[in-house]
C-alpha positions in Angstrom: -20.3 51.8 28.8 -21.6 54.1 26.1 -20.3 54.1 22.5 -18.6 57.3 21.3 -20.8 57.8 18.4 -23.8 58.5 20.5 -25.9 55.3 19.3 -27.6 53.6 22.2 -25.6 50.7 23.5 -26.9 47.2 22.3 -26.9 45.7 25.7 -27.5 48.1 28.5 -28.0 46.3 31.9 -27.8 42.8 33.5 -30.8 41.3 35.1 -30.7 38.9 38.1 -30.0 35.8 35.9 -27.1 37.4 34.5 -28.7 37.7 31.1 -28.4 41.0 29.4 -31.5 42.9 28.6 -31.7 44.1 24.9 -32.1 47.5 23.9 -35.5 49.1 22.9 -35.1 48.7 19.4 -34.3 45.0 19.6 -36.9 44.5 22.1 -39.6 45.7 19.6 -38.2 43.4 16.8 -38.2 40.3 19.0 -41.6 41.3 20.5 -43.0 41.3 16.8 -41.4 38.0 15.9 -42.6 36.5 19.1 -46.1 37.5 18.7 -46.1 35.9 15.3 -44.7 32.6 16.4 -47.1 32.5 19.4 -50.0 33.2 17.0 -48.9 30.5 14.6 -48.5 28.0 17.4 -51.9 28.9 18.7 -53.3 28.1 15.2 -51.2 24.9 15.0 -52.1 23.6 18.4 -55.7 24.7 18.3 -56.9 21.1 18.2 -55.2 20.1 21.4 -57.5 20.5 24.5 -56.1 20.2 28.0 -57.9 17.4 29.6 -59.8 18.3 32.8 -59.6 16.5 36.1 -63.2 15.0 35.2 -61.9 13.8 32.2 -58.8 12.1 33.7 -60.7 10.8 36.3 -63.0 9.1 33.8 -60.3 7.7 31.6 -58.8 6.1 34.6 -62.0 4.5 35.5 -62.6 3.3 32.1 -59.0 1.7 32.2 -60.0 0.0 35.5 -63.1 -1.2 34.1 -61.4 -2.7 30.9 -58.8 -4.7 33.0 -61.8 -6.0 35.1 -63.5 -7.1 31.9 -60.2 -8.6 30.4 -59.8 -10.7 33.9 -63.7 -11.6 33.8 -63.5 -12.8 30.2 -60.5 -15.4 31.0 -62.1 -18.9 31.4 -62.2 -20.2 34.9 -60.4 -23.4 36.4 -63.3 -25.7 35.6 -63.3 -24.7 31.8 -62.6 -27.7 29.5 -59.8 -25.8 27.7 -58.0 -24.9 30.9 -58.3 -28.5 32.2 -57.0 -29.7 28.9 -53.9 -27.4 29.1 -53.3 -28.4 32.8 -53.4 -32.2 31.6 -50.9 -31.4 28.6 -48.7 -29.6 31.3 -48.8 -32.4 33.7 -48.3 -34.9 30.9 -44.9 -32.9 29.7 -43.9 -32.9 33.4 -44.1 -36.8 33.6 -42.3 -37.0 30.5 -39.5 -34.6 31.7 -39.4 -36.7 34.9 -39.2 -39.9 33.1 -36.5 -38.4 30.7 -34.5 -37.4 33.9 -34.8 -40.7 35.4 -33.4 -42.4 32.3 -30.6 -40.0 32.1 -29.6 -40.6 35.7 -30.0 -44.4 35.1 -27.6 -44.1 32.1 -25.3 -41.9 34.2 -25.0 -44.3 36.9 -24.7 -47.4 34.4 -21.7 -45.4 32.9 -20.4 -44.7 36.2 -20.6 -48.3 37.1 -18.6 -49.2 34.0 -16.2 -46.8 34.7 -15.5 -48.2 38.1 -15.4 -51.8 36.8 -12.8 -50.7 34.4 -10.9 -48.9 37.0 -11.0 -52.0 39.4 -9.9 -54.2 36.6 -7.0 -52.0 35.6 -6.1 -52.0 39.4 -6.4 -55.8 39.7 -4.2 -56.0 36.4 -1.6 -53.7 38.0 -1.5 -55.8 41.2 -1.1 -59.0 39.3 1.7 -57.5 37.4 3.2 -56.3 40.6 3.0 -59.6 42.0 4.6 -61.5 39.1 7.2 -59.0 38.7 7.8 -59.7 42.7 7.8 -63.4 42.0 10.3 -63.0 39.0 12.5 -60.9 41.1 12.5 -63.6 44.0 13.2 -66.5 41.5 15.9 -64.5 39.8 17.3 -63.9 43.5 17.0 -67.4 44.3 18.9 -68.3 40.9 21.7 -65.8 41.9 22.0 -67.3 45.4 22.2 -70.7 44.1 24.8 -69.6 41.5 26.7 -67.8 44.3 26.5 -70.8 46.6 27.6 -73.2 43.8 30.7 -71.0 43.3 31.4 -70.7 47.0 31.2 -74.8 47.1 33.2 -75.0 44.2 36.0 -72.9 45.7 35.7 -74.8 48.9 36.1 -78.0 47.1 39.2 -76.8 45.4 40.8 -76.0 48.6 40.5 -79.3 50.0 
């Protein structure tokens, strides 16, 4: 829609992406700003050089060579330092195994003591039950004797 004053519209048409194209006056101003920014960018980025395929290939080969040299520089299995570290690791493993056996022995001893204590407690409980049953039987016998004595006394009175 044109503006009634006769001035050119700020945005005249819409391109495929849906972005409005700027008018000719604004295009000139933004082009001028863009060229300044691009030239500034070119000056600030002038030290950067895109590596070529050969450069990248050479860098990869150098990295592989560095890794290979690092691997080759490591001591072999027959080196005294490696043998010493292996012996230290085996000694530590033996100490750990010995400590584990000691812990298991202590645990077994503790379990044995707990089982003995439980058996002693069960035996004490069984003795107490037997004693209670014996006392109850003795008490019952005394009651029966007293009852029989009363019965006999009553029979004797009747005669």
